[in-house]
C-alpha positions in Angstrom: 28.8 8.9 15.3 31.5 7.8 12.9 30.6 6.4 9.6 30.8 2.6 9.3 33.6 1.2 7.1 32.7 -1.3 4.6 35.2 -4.0 4.4 35.9 -5.8 1.0 37.8 -9.0 0.3 38.9 -10.5 -2.8 39.2 -14.0 -4.2 40.8 -13.1 -7.5 43.6 -14.8 -9.4 43.8 -12.4 -12.4 46.4 -9.9 -11.4 45.2 -7.1 -13.6 41.6 -7.5 -12.5 42.7 -7.6 -8.9 44.6 -4.4 -9.3 41.7 -2.7 -10.9 39.3 -3.6 -8.4 41.8 -3.0 -5.5 42.4 0.6 -6.8 38.7 1.3 -7.2 37.8 0.1 -3.8 40.6 2.0 -2.2 39.7 5.2 -3.9 36.0 5.2 -2.4 35.5 6.9 0.8 34.1 4.6 3.5 35.5 1.5 2.0 38.5 -0.7 3.0 40.3 -3.4 1.2 40.7 -6.4 3.8 43.7 -8.7 3.4 43.0 -12.3 2.5 44.8 -13.4 5.7 42.4 -11.4 7.9 40.0 -13.7 9.6 37.6 -10.7 10.6 34.1 -11.3 8.9 34.0 -9.1 5.7 31.0 -7.2 4.2 31.6 -7.8 0.6 33.3 -10.7 -0.9 34.3 -10.3 -4.7 35.1 -13.7 -6.3 36.4 -14.5 -9.8 35.0 -17.6 -11.3 36.8 -19.6 -13.7 34.1 -21.3 -16.1 33.9 -24.5 -14.2 30.3 -24.1 -12.9 30.2 -27.3 -10.3 33.7 -26.2 -8.9 32.8 -22.3 -8.9 29.5 -23.0 -7.0 31.4 -25.0 -4.4 34.0 -22.2 -4.0 31.1 -19.6 -3.5 29.4 -21.6 -0.8 32.7 -22.5 1.0 33.9 -18.8 0.7 30.7 -17.5 2.1 31.1 -19.6 5.3 34.6 -19.0 5.9 34.5 -15.1 5.3 31.0 -14.4 6.9 30.5 -12.1 4.1 27.1 -10.2 3.9 27.2 -10.1 0.2 28.9 -11.8 -2.5 29.9 -10.3 -5.9 31.2 -12.4 -8.9 33.4 -11.5 -11.7 34.2 -13.4 -15.0 35.0 -13.1 -18.6 31.5 -14.7 -19.2 28.5 -16.0 -17.4 25.9 -18.7 -18.3 22.3 -17.9 -17.2 21.8 -21.2 -15.6 25.1 -20.6 -13.4 23.8 -17.1 -12.6 20.6 -18.5 -11.3 22.2 -21.2 -9.3 24.7 -18.6 -7.9 21.9 -16.2 -6.9 20.3 -19.0 -4.9 23.6 -19.1 -2.9 23.5 -15.6 -2.3 25.3 -13.8 -5.0 24.0 -10.3 -5.4 26.1 -8.7 -8.4 27.9 -10.0 -11.6 30.7 -8.2 -13.4 31.7 -9.2 -16.8 35.4 -8.8 -17.8 36.7 -6.4 -18.7 35.4 -4.7 -15.7 33.1 -1.7 -15.9 34.3 0.2 -13.2 31.0 2.5 -13.0 28.9 -0.6 -12.6 31.1 -1.9 -9.7 31.1 1.5 -8.1 27.4 1.7 -8.3 27.0 -1.8 -6.6 29.4 -1.0 -3.9 27.6 2.3 -3.1 24.2 0.4 -3.2 25.4 -1.9 -0.7 26.7 0.9 1.7 23.3 2.6 1.1 21.3 -0.8 1.9 23.1 -0.7 5.4 21.7 2.6 6.2 17.9 1.4 5.8 15.9 2.0 8.8 14.3 -1.1 10.4 11.1 -2.2 8.7 7.9 -1.4 10.8 9.3 2.1 11.4 6.6 4.7 11.0 8.7 6.6 8.7 9.2 3.7 6.1 8.4 4.5 2.6 5.1 2.8 1.2 4.8 2.9 -2.5 1.4 2.5 -4.2 0.2 -0.8 -5.6 -1.6 -0.4 -9.0 -3.4 -3.5 -10.2 -4.3 -3.7 -13.8 -6.7 -6.5 -14.6 -8.8 -7.4 -17.6 -12.5 -8.0 -17.7 -11.8 -10.4 -20.7 -8.9 -11.8 -22.3 -7.3 -10.4 -25.4 -8.4 -6.8 -24.8 -5.0 -5.0 -24.2 -4.5 -5.4 -20.5 -0.6 -5.9 -20.8 -0.5 -3.0 -23.2 -2.0 -0.8 -20.6 0.0 -2.0 -17.6 3.3 -1.6 -19.6 2.6 1.8 -21.1 1.1 3.2 -17.8 4.3 2.2 -15.9 6.4 3.9 -18.6 4.3 7.0 -18.8 4.7 7.4 -14.9 8.4 7.4 -15.2 8.5 9.8 -18.0 6.0 12.1 -16.4 8.3 12.4 -13.3 11.8 11.3 -13.6 12.4 11.2 -9.8 9.9 8.5 -9.5 10.8 4.8 -9.0 8.5 2.5 -10.9 8.4 -1.4 -11.0 6.3 -3.5 -13.3 5.3 -7.0 -12.1 3.9 -9.7 -14.3 1.2 -11.7 -12.5 -0.4 -13.1 -15.8 0.6 -16.6 -14.8 2.0 -19.0 -17.5 1.2 -16.5 -20.3 3.1 -13.3 -19.0 4.4 -11.3 -22.1 5.8 -8.2 -20.5 9.6 -9.2 -21.5 8.2 -9.5 -25.2 6.5 -6.0 -25.0 9.8 -4.4 -23.8 12.1 -6.6 -25.8 13.7 -7.2 -22.5 16.0 -10.1 -21.7 15.2 -10.8 -18.0 17.2 -13.9 -16.6 15.1 -13.9 -13.3 11.5 -13.7 -12.4 9.4 -13.6 -9.3 9.7 -17.3 -9.1 13.3 -16.9 -7.7 12.0 -14.8 -4.9 9.2 -17.3 -4.2 12.0 -20.0 -3.8 14.2 -17.7 -1.6 11.6 -15.7 0.2 13.6 -16.3 3.5 16.4 -14.0 2.5 14.4 -11.6 0.4 15.5 -8.0 1.1 15.8 -4.9 -0.8 19.2 -5.7 -2.0 18.1 -9.3 -3.2 15.2 -7.7 -4.9 17.2 -5.2 -6.9 19.4 -8.0 -8.1 16.5 -10.1 -9.5 14.7 -7.2 -11.3 15.6 -6.4 -14.9 15.9 -2.8 -15.6 14.4 -1.4 -19.0 15.8 1.6 -20.9 13.1 3.6 -19.8 14.0 3.5 -16.3 11.3 1.1 -14.9 12.2 -2.2 -13.0 10.5 -5.3 -14.3 9.9 -8.6 -12.5 8.4 -11.0 -15.0 6.4 -14.1 -14.3 7.7 -17.6 -14.4 7.5 -19.5 -17.7 6.8 -22.6 -16.1 4.2 -24.0 -13.3 6.8 -24.9 -10.5 7.0 -21.4 -9.0 3.1 -20.9 -9.4 2.5 -23.9 -7.2 4.9 -22.4 -4.6 3.3 -18.9 -4.8 1.0 -18.6 -1.7 -0.9 -15.6 -1.1 1.5 -14.9 1.9 4.6 -15.1 -0.1 3.2 -12.7 -2.8 2.2 -10.5 0.0 5.8 -10.5 1.4 7.1 -9.6 -2.1 4.8 -6.7 -2.7 5.3 -5.4 0.8 9.1 -5.4 0.0 8.5 -3.8 -3.4 6.4 -1.1 -1.7 9.3 -0.2 0.5 11.6 0.5 -2.5 9.4 1.9 -5.2 6.8 4.7 -5.5 4.5 2.8 -7.8 4.2 -0.9 -8.4 2.1 -1.6 -11.6 0.8 -5.3 -11.8 -0.4 -6.8 -15.0 -2.9 -9.0 -13.0 -4.4 -10.9 -16.1 -7.8 -12.1 -15.7 -7.7 -14.9 -13.0 -9.5 -14.8 -9.5 -7.5 -17.4 -7.6 -6.2 -17.1 -4.1 -3.0 -15.1 -5.1 -4.9 -12.7 -7.4 -7.5 -12.1 -4.5 -4.6 -11.3 -2.1 -3.3 -8.9 -4.6 -6.6 -7.2 -5.1 -6.9 -6.9 -1.1 -3.4 -5.3 -1.2 -3.9 -2.9 -4.0 -4.3 0.8 -3.6 -6.1 1.1 -6.9 -7.4 -1.4 -9.5 -7.8 -0.5 -13.1 -10.1 -2.8 -14.8 -9.5 -2.7 -18.6 -12.7 -3.2 -20.8 -13.7 -2.5 -24.3 -17.2 -1.4 -25.5 -18.7 -4.7 -26.6 -21.6 -6.4 -24.9 -19.7 -9.5 -23.9 -17.0 -7.3 -22.3 -19.3 -5.1 -20.3 -21.4 -8.1 -19.1 -18.2 -9.5 -17.7 -17.2 -6.1 -16.2 -20.7 -6.0 -14.6 -20.1 -9.2 -13.0 -16.6 -8.5 -12.0 -17.7 -5.2 -10.1 -20.5 -7.3 -8.4 -18.0 -9.8 -7.2 -15.7 -7.0 -5.8 -18.9 -5.8 -3.9 -19.7 -9.1 -2.4 -16.1 -9.8 -1.5 -15.8 -6.3 0.3 -12.6 -5.5 -1.6 -11.4 -3.7 -3.3 -13.4 -0.8 -2.3 -15.6 0.7 -5.1 -13.9 4.1 -4.6 -10.6 2.6 -5.4 -11.9 0.9 -8.7 -11.3 2.6 -11.8 -12.9 1.5 -15.2 -10.6 2.1 -18.2 -12.1 1.9 -21.7 -9.5 0.4 -24.3 -9.6 0.7 -28.1 -12.1 3.4 -27.8 -13.6 5.0 -30.9 -16.3 7.6 -31.1 -18.5 5.6 -33.7 -18.9 2.6 -31.4 -22.3 0.9 -31.4 -22.4 1.2 -27.7 -22.1 4.7 -26.3 -20.1 5.8 -23.2 -23.5 6.8 -21.5 -25.1 3.5 -22.2 -21.9 1.7 -20.7 -22.0 3.9 -17.7 -25.7 3.2 -17.0 -25.0 -0.6 -17.6 -22.3 -0.6 -15.1 -23.8 1.8 -12.7 -20.3 3.4 -12.5 -18.4 6.2 -14.4 -15.7 5.4 -16.8 -12.4 6.9 -15.5 -10.3 7.0 -18.6 -10.3 6.4 -22.2 -7.6 5.0 -24.5 -8.3 5.6 -28.2 -8.1 2.7 -30.7 -4.9 3.0 -32.5 -4.3 -0.5 -34.1 -1.3 0.4 -36.2 0.8 2.2 -33.4 -0.1 -0.4 -30.8 0.8 -3.5 -33.0 3.9 -1.7 -34.3 5.1 -1.1 -30.6 4.3 -4.7 -29.7 6.0 -6.5 -32.7 9.2 -4.2 -32.0 9.2 -4.6 -28.3 9.1 -1.0 -27.8 6.6 1.3 -25.9 4.2 3.6 -27.4 6.0 6.6 -26.5 9.2 5.2 -28.3 7.0 4.5 -31.5 5.2 7.8 -31.7 5.3 10.2 -28.9 2.7 12.5 -30.5 0.0 9.8 -31.2 -3.3 10.3 -29.4 -2.9 6.9 -27.7 0.3 7.8 -26.3 -1.2 11.2 -25.0 -4.0 9.0 -23.4 -1.4 7.2 -21.3 0.3 10.3 -20.3 -3.1 11.7 -19.1 -3.7 8.6 -17.3 -0.3 8.8 -15.3 -1.0 12.4 -14.6 -4.3 11.5 -13.1 -2.7 8.7 -11.0 0.0 11.1 -9.8 -2.7 13.6 -8.9 -4.6 10.8 -6.8 -1.2 10.4 -5.1 -0.8 14.0 -4.5 -4.4 14.2 -3.0 -3.7 11.3 -0.6 -0.6 13.1 0.7 -2.5 16.2 1.4 -1.3 18.1 -1.6 2.4 16.9 -1.5 3.9 14.5 -3.8 7.0 12.8 -2.6 10.3 12.7 -4.5 
């Protein structure tokens, strides 16, 4: 069967930009530049905006209807974040600042073509990544540190993996701060536009960190939280599981309807604790609650002891006896390295790759990869 040609149409006034993009699209195999007079629906429409947001948004809406474009890309000398958010709600998938970075445009074009080859959902062969929910047995014990550094350690352990990090610590999500990442969008955008959420839309909302992980922050206000039903969050996670090998969730400490749905969907739940009596008491109650709920299954719950030091007043054996459960992994106490990483917006491996705490996260990532390998009968994908 012949390969489908991707038709690209331009609405661009700047002659130089038009010529650059025209030459680029024409040079790519499987792409065709469609004349502006051609009434046939195009696959991709690339529009140049002129710095007048109300007018530009009206042009985008009108152009989408008149061309029947499957996707819209924008190019402009500059973009304001508020305009970008409103443009995404109209269906815009990519933004190219001028002067044009040809490599970025080519990647976006090829990504579109690849998305057209995706097999229908519900196929038995569809990819299904693992959802790892990191929750705290108490506030202020380093749950976000664990989630962030586990995600980064996974992708550093195996570069071919695709890893997403999602912040479900409602109102107080700090993942962008921990990674010094400017993320213009959050999962609130997907909640408001869930009817058109697909793999391409998902990737346009996610922010990519220099480590290679993709980040989906939590909203900074309460509006999206009110709209986030368990069903919508389930749709988002199921979509992410089709795209990524691992989805690491910073689940915070809440147990509302949304967080219970995430617990139900999670392949593994890592419960973060520290060796203090209040924390262990909370943890025991939490494990008891899981048992009463019937999910997550006890074999899928892992206790991770954070800020561990050998001279703790409570020993590991005493903690395990109190919990009635083995402690799965230890993260040693290293206040200086951890605070240095947080204050600089860097990962632990970026601050000190040889530190004991960094090695702890590498070991945790290796354990998780081994669990995945065992679940696939000894074969790890990708």
